[in-house]
N, C-alpha and C positions, 0 to 999 in steps of 0.2 A: 084759390078758395075752395073749401069743401063744397061738395055738390049740393048739400042741403043748406048752405049759407049763401048770403048775397055779398057779404063784404070780402073785398080782395085784400090779401096780405102780401106786402112786398117781400121778395126773396133776396134780391141783390140790386144795388144801384151802380155797380162798378164793373159790370160784365162787358168786356171788350171783344170776347170771342163770340162765335156763332153757336155756342153750346154752354150749358150751365148745369150744375148738379144741385138739386134741391134737397136739402137736409131737413131732419126733424119731422118727417111725415109719419103717420100712424098706419101700421099694417092693417089692411082690410077695408080702409075707408076710400071713398071715391073723391077725386079732385079734378077741378078745371084749372088750366094754366093759360096766361096771356103774356105777350112780350111786345115792347115798343122800342124804337130806335131814338137816340138822343144825340143832338150836336150842340154847337155853341148858341144856336138861335133858340133851341128848345126841344121838347119831346114831341115825337110824332104819334100817330094813332096806334092803338094796341091791336095785335092779331091774337085771336083766342082759339084754343083747341075746340074742335068741332064736337067732341063727345067726352064724357067723363072717363077718367082713368082710375081703375082700382089699384091700390098699392099692394103688391105682393112680389115674392121672388119669381124669377123666370122659371117656367115649367118645361121639363123635357120628359122623354120616356125613361123609365127606371133602368138601373144597372141590371146585370144578369144575377139571378139567384146564386147562392153559394152552398157548398158542401152537400151536393146531391149524393145521397148514399142509398145503397140497397140494404134494407133491414131484414127482409125475409124472402126466401125463394122456395116455391113448391113446384110440383110438376105442372100446375095450371095457373099459378098466380105469382106476382112479384109485388112486394111492398117497398115503397120508396119514401124517403124523407129528405127535406132540404131546409135551408135557412134563408130568410129574406135577403134582398140585395142590400149592399152597404148604403146605397142612395136610391131613394124612391122617385127621383126626378122632380122633386118639389111638390108632389101630389100623392095622396094616399094610394096604396096598392088596391086595385079594385078586384083583381082575380089573378090566378095563375093558370098557365096553359102548359100541360104536360104532353110531350110528343114521344113517339117511339118509331124505331126503324128496324125492320127485320133484316138480319145480316144477309147480304146478297142483293138487297134492294137499294135504290138510290135515295128515295124520298122518305121524309119523316111524315108521319100521320098523327093527327091530333087524337089523343086518347080520351081526354075529358070532354064531355058534351056540355055539361051544365057549368054555371059560373062557380068556381072553386076558390075558396080563400084558405082552406086548411093546407098545412105544409106536410101532410102525410097522405099518401094515396096508395090503394091496392088495386092493381090491374088484374082482373080475373078473366077466366075463359080463354086462357092461352093454351097452346098446343104443346104437349110434352115433347121435349127435345128441341124445340125451336130456340133460336138465339136472338136476343134483342139488345139494342142499346137505347138509352133514354136521355131526354133533356127537358128542361123546364124553363119557361119565360114568365116574367112579371108584367102586368098591365096596370096603367093608371089612366087618368082622363085624357092624357095626350095620345096614348096608344101602347102597343106591345113593345117591350124592350128586347134586348139581345138575349138569346137562349143561354142557359148555363153550359158548362163543359159537359160533354157526354159521359155517361157511365161506361165502365168496361163492358164488353159483351157479356150478357147474362143468359145462361141456358136454363130452360125451365125443367127443373128436376127437384126432387125432394132433397133438401140439405141434410147432411149427417154430421153431427158434432158430438164428441164424447161428453159426458156430464162433467161439470165443474162444481165445486162446493167450497164456499167461503163461510166459515163459522164465526160467530161473535162470542163463543164461550171457550174456555180452556179445558184441559184434560180433567181437571178436578174442580168440584164445586161443593162448598160447605154451606148448608142452610140450617137455621134454627127451626125447631118444630113450631108450626103455626105460621111460618112465613111462606110467601109465594116465591116461586122461581120460574124462570122461562129460559128456554134454549132456542136461540134464533140464528138465522144465517141466510145466505143467498146462494142461488144455484142457477145453472143454465144447462143447455144441451139440446140437440136436435136429433130426432124428434123430441118433443117435450118429455123430460124424464118423469118417472113415477117416484113419489116420495113416501118412504115407509119409516115409522118410528118403532124401535124395539127397546125393551127394558129387560136386561138379563136374558136376552135371546127370545123374549116373548113379545108379540105384537102389542103395542100400547093402544088401548081403546079409550074413546072419550067417555067421560061421565061428568058428574056434577063438579068435580074438582079438576079434572084433566081436560084441557082444551088443545085442539090441534088446528092450526090455520096455515093453509098453503095457497100461495099465489103463483102466477107463472114464473116469478123470479125470486120469491122469498118463501121461507118456511119458519114455523114457530111451534114449539110445544110449551104450554104453560100449565103449571100445577098450582092450585090455590090451597091455602091452609095445609101445608105439607105435614105429613106424619112420618114416623120412623120407617114405615113400610115403603115409603117412596124412595128410600135409599137404594142405589143399585147402579149398574153400568148401563147408561143410555146410549143407543146407537141410532143414527139417522142414515138411511140408505137412499141415494139418488141414482136411479137406474133407467136406462133406455136400451135400445137395441144395440148400441155401440159399446156399452160397458156400464160400470157402476162406480160410485165413490161412496166412502163411508166416513162418518165422523163419530167420535166417541167422547163421552163425558162421564166420569165417576162422580155421581151425586151422593153426598153423605148428609143425610138429615140428622142433625145432632140434637141430643137432649140430655138431661141428667140421667144417671144410670138407674137401673132397676135395683131392688134391694139385694144384698148378698144372699146366697143360697144357703139355707139351713139344712138340718138343724145345727145349732152351735154345739161343737163337740168339746167335751172337757177332757183334754189329753192328760192332764195331771191335776190332781186335787190334793192340796196340802192344808195344814191348819192356818197358814198365814198367806198363802198365795195359790193361784190356779193358773194353768196354761190352757187356753182355748184356741180352737181353730174353726174355720168355716170355708165355704167355697165362694169364688168370685161371682158377681152378678151374671145372670144369663145374658143380659143386654148391658153393655158398657156405655150405652148412649151414643155410640159412634165415636167416642174419644177414650183414650187410655185412662184407666183408673189411676188417679194421682195420689190417692190417700184413702185410708180407712179411719173413721172416727169411732173409738171404743169408749163406752161408758159402763159404769157399774151402779147397782142399786141394792141396798138392803131390802130384802123382801117385805119387811114390815114398815118400811118408810117410803115416801113418795118422791124423795129427792134423788135424782140421777147425778152421779159424780163422774167427772172426766177421768179417763185412764190415760189415753194418748190420742192425739190427733195428727200424728206424723209418722204413719207406718204404711208401707205398701205391701207388707207380707200378710198372708192370710192366717197368721197365728200371732198370739199376743199373750204375754204374761200379765196376769191381774194381781198386783201386789197389795200389801197393806190391808189384809183381811183379818177379821176377828174370828178366832176359833169358835166353832159351833153355830155361827150365824149363817143364814141362807141368803144367797145373792142371785141376782139376775144380771145378765150382760146384754147390752144392745149395741148393734154395730151398724154404722152408716158407710156407704160407698160414696166417693166424691170424684168427680172429674172436672174438666174446665168449665162445664156448663151448669154445675149445680150438685146438690147433695141428694142422695136417694132416700126413699123411705127406709125405716130401720128394720133390722132383723133382731128379734128379741128371743133370748134363750129361756129354757126352763130354769126353775130354781135349783140351786146346788149348794149343799152345806160345805163350809170350809172345815175340813178335817183331813188327817193323813189317811190315805187309802193303801199305801204301799210301805214296805220296810226292807231292810237289808236282808241278804240271803242267810239261810241257816248255816250252821257249821257242817262241813262234810264229815263223813265217817272216817275212822282211823285209816290213814293211807297204808298201802302195801309197797314194800321196797323189793326190787328185782334187778337183775343184771348188774350186780355190784362188781366194780373193778377197783384198782388201786387209786384211781383219781376221779371216779364218777359212779353214779347210781341212778336208777330210773325209779321215780316216785309215781305211783298209780293211785287214783282215788275215784269215787263215785260222785256224780253231780248231785248237789243238795237242792232243797226247795229254794226257788229264786226270789221269794218275797214279793211276788206280784210284778216284778220288772225283770226283763231278761238279764241274765248274768253276762257281764262284759269282760271279766278278767278273773283269773285265779292268781293268788299270791302264795308262792311256795317259800318256806323258811327252813333253815337248818341251824343246828347247834351241836357242839360237842357234848357228849353225855354229861360230863362233869361241869359244863359251863352253865350259866344262867341266862345269857343274852341270846335271843333269836336274831338271825341275820337273813335278809332276803337273798335268794340265790340268783336273782336276775331282776333288772329294772325293766326289761322288755315285757309287753303283755303276753299272757299265756291264755289263749282262747282260740278255737272252741275245744281243743283236745283236753282230755282228763288224765294226761300223764306228761311227765317232763323229765329229761335227762339232766341231772344236776352235775355240773363240771367242777373242776378245780378243788377236789377233795385231797386231803393230805394222807398219803399212804400210811396205813397202820392206825389212824385215829378212828374213834368210835363216834358215830353220828346218830341223831334223831331228826325227823322231818315232820312238818305239819303244813296244812293247806287251809287258806281262807278264800271265800268267794266274794266277788264285788259286783254290784250293779250300780245304776245311776244314782241310787239313794245313798250308797256308801258301801263300806267293807264290813262283812259279817264276822261272826266269831270264828276263831281258828278251830281246826279239827283236833282230836286228841293226838298226842305225839305217836309217831310210828315206833315199831320195835327197833331197838338199837342195832346197828350194823357196823362192821369194821370195813374200812376202805382198803381192800387188798384183792389181788387177782386170784381166781381159783387156779390151782396148779395141777398140770397133768404131765406125763412123760413126753419129752419132745419127739418130733419126727426124726428119721435118720438124716445124717449129713448128706449133702448134695454133691455129686460128681467127684468122688475121691479119685485121685490119679497119682502115678509115680512121675515126678517131675525131674529127678536126677538120681544118679547112682554111682557108687564107686565099687572097689573090689570087696568092701566089707560093710557097706551101708546103702540105704535107699531113702531118698527124700520124698515124702508124701505131701500132698496138698488137697484141700477140699473146700467146699462152701458151707456156711452155716445151715442148719435145718430150716425148712420152710416154716415150721411151727415150733415155737419154743415151749409150748404147754403152759403159757402164761407165767413161766418162771424163768429166772435168769439161768443161762447156760453156764454151768460151773467150769466145764472143760470137756476134753475128749479122751476116750480110751482107744488105744491103737493095739491091734492084735495081728500076729503073722503066723503063717503055717507053711512048713516045708511041703512041697508037692509030693503026694504019696502018703503023708502022715494024716492022722485024724485029729490030733490035738492042736488047739490054737494056743499060742503063747502070748503073754502080755508084753508089749514093748514098754509100757509105762504102767505103774501100779495104781496111781491115783489120777483122777481127772484133772485136778487143779495143777498137775505138773505139765499139762498141755492146754493152756487157756486159748491159744491161737489156732488158726485153721491150717497149721502145717506142723510137720514133725519129722525128725531124722531118726530112722530106725538103724541102730548100730549093732555090732557083734554078729554080723551075718557071715556065712562061709562063702568064700569066692568060688564061683562056678556053679553053685546050687541055685535052684529056682524056687521062689517063694510067692505065696498069696498073702494079701493084706486086706484088713477091714477096719472100719472106724465107727465108734459109737459116740453119740452126744449124751451128756449127763446134766440134769438139773436136780432140784431138791426132791422131785418125785421119783427119780431113778434114771436108769439107762434107757436109751432109745434102742430100736432095732438096728442091727449093724448095716452099714453101707459098704459094699465090696469094691475093691479096685478091679476093674473089668478083666484085665489080663494078668497072668503070672509074670513075675519080673526075675530075670536072670541076673545074679549079682556079679558084676565085673566092672572094671574101669572102662569108661567110654572116652573116646578121643574126639575133640572138636577143635578145629583150627581157630586161632585167635580172631576176634572180631572187635573192631573199635567203633563205637557210636559217639561221635563228637558232640560235645555240648556247644552251645551258641558261642562261647568265648574262644573256640578253636575252629569254628566253621569258616572264618574269613580272617583277613589281616586285622590284627588287634592294635588299636591306638590307645596308649595309656599316658595320662598326664604325669609329668615328673612329680614324685612325692606320693602318688597314689599307689594302690596295691595291684599287682598283676596276678591274675588268676587264670590258669589253663587247666581244663579238666575234660575227662572223657570216660564213658562207660565201657568196661572191658568184659568180653565174654570169651569163653574157651574152656575146654576140659582136657587135661587138668588146667587149673587157673594159670595163665601165662606169667612169665617173668617180665617185670616192667622196668624200663630204663628211659631216662630223660637226657637229652643232649642239647647243647647250644652250639650250632655251627660245627658239629662233629667233635666238640670238646665237652668236658664235664661242665655241668651248669655251675653257676656261682655258689660258693658256700652259704651265702645268705638266703638261698632259695630253700623253702620248706617243701618237701615232697611227701605226699601221703598216698599209701596204697591200701585199698580195702578189698573185700571180697567181690565187689562189683565194679570197681573202677579205680582211677588214680587222679590226683590233683597236685599241681605245682603252684606255689604261691610265693611271690617276692614282694615284701613290704618296702615302702619308701623308695620306689624305683628312681633310678638316675638314668641319664641318657645312655650310659654304657650298657645298661641292661637290655637295650634293644638288640634285635638280631633274629636269626632263624632258629626256632625251637622245634625239636623233633621228639616224638614219643614212639618207642618201639616196644611191642609186646611179642613174646615168643614162648611157645611150648612145643612138645614133641610133634604136634600136628602141623606146625608152621610158624610163621612170624608175619608181623604187619607193622608198618611204620607210617606215621602221618606227620606233617610239618606245618608250622604256622609262622608267619612273619609278625614280629612284635616291633612296633615303633613307639619309643618313649618320647612323648611330646614335651619339649623344653625350650628355654630361651636359646637363641642362636649363638654360635661361637663368635670370636672377634674377626672383623674383616682382615684381609691379607694385603701385604705389599702397599702400605700407605706411602704415597710419593707426593712431593711438593715441586711444582715447576712454575715457570713464567712469573717469577717474583718481581713485583713492582713496588713503588713507594706506597701505594694504597691498596694493593690486592696481590693475591697469588692463587694458583690453580692446584686443587687437591684431586688426586685420583687414588683408587684402591680397588681391590678385588673382593668378590663375595666370600663369606666365611666358608671354610671347608664343611662345616656342620650347620645346617639351617634349623636344627631343633625339631625336625619332623614336620615343619609347617613353612608355608611360603613366607619369605622375607617381605614385610609390608612397607618398611621405610628404614632410612639411615639417619642417625643423629650425629651432627658435626658440631664440635665445640673448639674454642680457642682459648689461650691463656697467655697473658703477658708474663714473661719469665720473672718479673718483679712482683707479681701478684700471686696469691694462693687460690684465687677463685677462677673456675672455668666458666666461660660465657658461651651459651648456645648460639650458633649462627645459622643452623638449619635443623629442623626436627621432622620434616615430612617428605624429604627427598627420596624418590624411588631409584634415582640414578646412582651410579658408582663413581661420581665425580661432582666437584662443587667449586665454584669460583668464590673465594673468600674476599669480600670487599670491605671497604671502609677501614682499612688498616692505617695506623699512624706511622708516618715516615720515620725511620730510624729506630723504631721499637722492635725488640726481639719477641717472637711469638712461638708458642708450641701449639700443635693441633692434635686432636684425637677424634676417632670415628667409632661408633657402635652400631650394630644391626638390631632391628626389632622385628618380632613376629607376634602372633596373637597371644603368645604366652609370656611375653615380656621383652626386656632389653638385655642384650648380651654384653660381654665385657668389651672395654675400649681397646683399640690399638692406637698408639701414640707415636708422633714423629720422634726420631732418635735424637735430633739436635735442634736447637732453636733456629728460626728463620728470621733474618733481619729484613724489615720492609724498606728496601731501597731499590731504586732503578738500577739496572745493569750498566757498568762502565765500559766505554770504548775509547780508543785513541781519538784525539781531536782532529779536526780537518786542517788542511794546509793554510798558513797565513796568506793573506791576499795583498796584491799590489806592492810587491817588494821592488824597491828602486833605491838608487843612491842619490844623495843630495850634496855630497862633497867628495872630492878625490884629491889625494896628495901623493907624493912619490912613494910613500911607505904605508899609507893607510887610506881606508874608504869609510865614509859615513853612510849607513843604511837606515831606512825606515820602511815600515810595512803596516798593514791593517790586521785586525783580529780575524780569525777564521770564521766561517759560517756556522760550524757546530763545535761544541766544546767536549763531546763524547760522554756527556752525562755528568761531568764534574768541572769545578772551576779550574781554569788554566793557571798553572803555577809558574810557567816560564817558557822561553823560546830558545831552542838550540840553534846556534849560528855556525855554519860550516862554509869553507871556501875550497876552491879547486883551481889549480893552475891550468892555463889553457893548454890543451893537448894531453893533460894527465887523465888517468882513469879514476883515481881515488879522491874522495872528499876528505878534507882535514877538519876536525872539530876545533872550533875556536873557543867558544864558551857558551853557557846558558844564561840568558838575561831575563829579568822579569818584565821589562818594558817593551814598547813597540819600536825601539830604535837601538842602534849599536854602532860603535866605531871599531872596525876591524884594523888592527895594527900589526906591525912586523911583516909587512909584505915586501 
């Protein structure tokens, strides 16, 4: 029963043990209990508990506290924290007991004097350098529980930790004007770091809009109602004696741009349009200008008309204006955050302010040649706009149409060399100037000029020399003059003088008789010494003479023959049959040598064409055949000596016929052919042989091999009893040569031999004058059907056998014995 009630409540009527569990009690209430024994007779008296029992869990001392940690250490203090025990023993914790032990001592001493429930405690008054370990115990109404695990040994000294910095903002931050923004973060460090805020390397100071808040672990910079000037690079520095950390943030406070910068400049003004320009805003609002909006207004009206709202350039063409009207232009700048206030121009009247350039003065022509002339002029008035080009034109004096001399621009020079004139034609020239407005009027035509070179006497010829001589002549050679006087060199005059005389004699009377740079002076006297000189002549006259440096004695000179081989004689020549053979060489020698061609020490073929010139010789044979091949020699001879060169010529042709074609090993279905290579391979390697056969009764040859490189062949698949002819031809890269053919037909049969001896000869009957014989066929018939058997007999003791007769069968009766 409850202690404040009198009525008893039964718990159980069937308990047979000496204990029982009472269920359904209320925690915190006090109860009395009683128990009675019962048997078959009845229930005995109750026994009652002497005092009331309060219902609650069993109470023990609490478990040990957990997570004892050192939070801070200085040279004279230590700060500790811990967590409550997992189980309080069934009763609330009433206090914590913190104990310490000096390293080197055995006992722990209580640190806290007063009753302490906080789980954080700072022990002060410690001695710098001492080392302690700590433990803590929890207490409840039952008593003090087990102590926690000890801390690691802790030495009293100031802790040093470099600063750390953890920021809540990124590298960049965009804020609209009027909005607030804040830069926050967390930091740590020992000793406690100093926090400094900078903006664009200047220390940030607090004011009505700027607030700075710093705690031991957090930092914050806040700006209220931001303005454009708040944009900049913000830096927070956390620093102590061990180092520093920095964080940065580029803050951009954005707004619509300021107005474009004036004044509005009228770059071009015309009667129907204008071109205006301006400068970008001083402040783009922190965002790139995306567009300019341009509007126009008649000065006498209040209505603004749009021109364009889609340009990023700071220049714009204002179209569709009425001539004589005055206009104003206004311009807005726009970015992502809005449109600026406008820039308004002064009034400007729509009318033409510029014009095309004036016509230049009459041009002057100089430096005329047969195909070009230089046109020179003075710069005209440019019409208010810079000249950008000059246009030069030409025409023949008798023509009416002017033609531009070039499509390329001519600027800034005021002269131009006109090319591609026709020699002898008369030309006039004129010039026009051009600016961005257009092309001005042309100048008056120049004075007419003829396209031709100015002519002067030529300079003397260059390097005259005597290159050859005989007993009555001297060959001279020179180079053209360096300057022809702008006139064609008509020819040259050659003069000679006998040493000791004063007069010069003409070797040729007119210049056109010597148009080339060489001349042979004849009619000289053998043994005398002469001087020579040469003059160049053009339409303006004769040049100064150029002298041969040394006097020349007239006499024959001897030089042994010399052969300079052309490429066709420098090495062995291969000529395809039917092509033309050419052999040639340059021949030198004084006097010119006698030339002779030989083929293997015999005269060359009559079909060979031989040509001898003053400088060389050439042998040519057309439609060459194989017989034209061989060793060709060229011999040159004069009184000073002789020289001979040889070259081997190979005429490449089809090979000759193979030799000694033989047939052997004839069988009923095959035979074996052999032959020898051709005497003449045509100058090229034999690549293969072609073998053919022919039935003597047929007119057609049949190829049995066309790629064999061997000089033999097994002819297979013959038909027994048929007579065949065979032929073979050789091939090289130039074709197939003639065939060699077997002399008589070959019959396809196996070779015949005598048959073998009959077998098992014995008698079957005997009489006094005759004997009956029988036998079996022989093992081999010799390659042909057996036609009969020859029977012979011999008397006993005799040496000779006597022929009886030939029988077709396998038996015979020998009579007359």
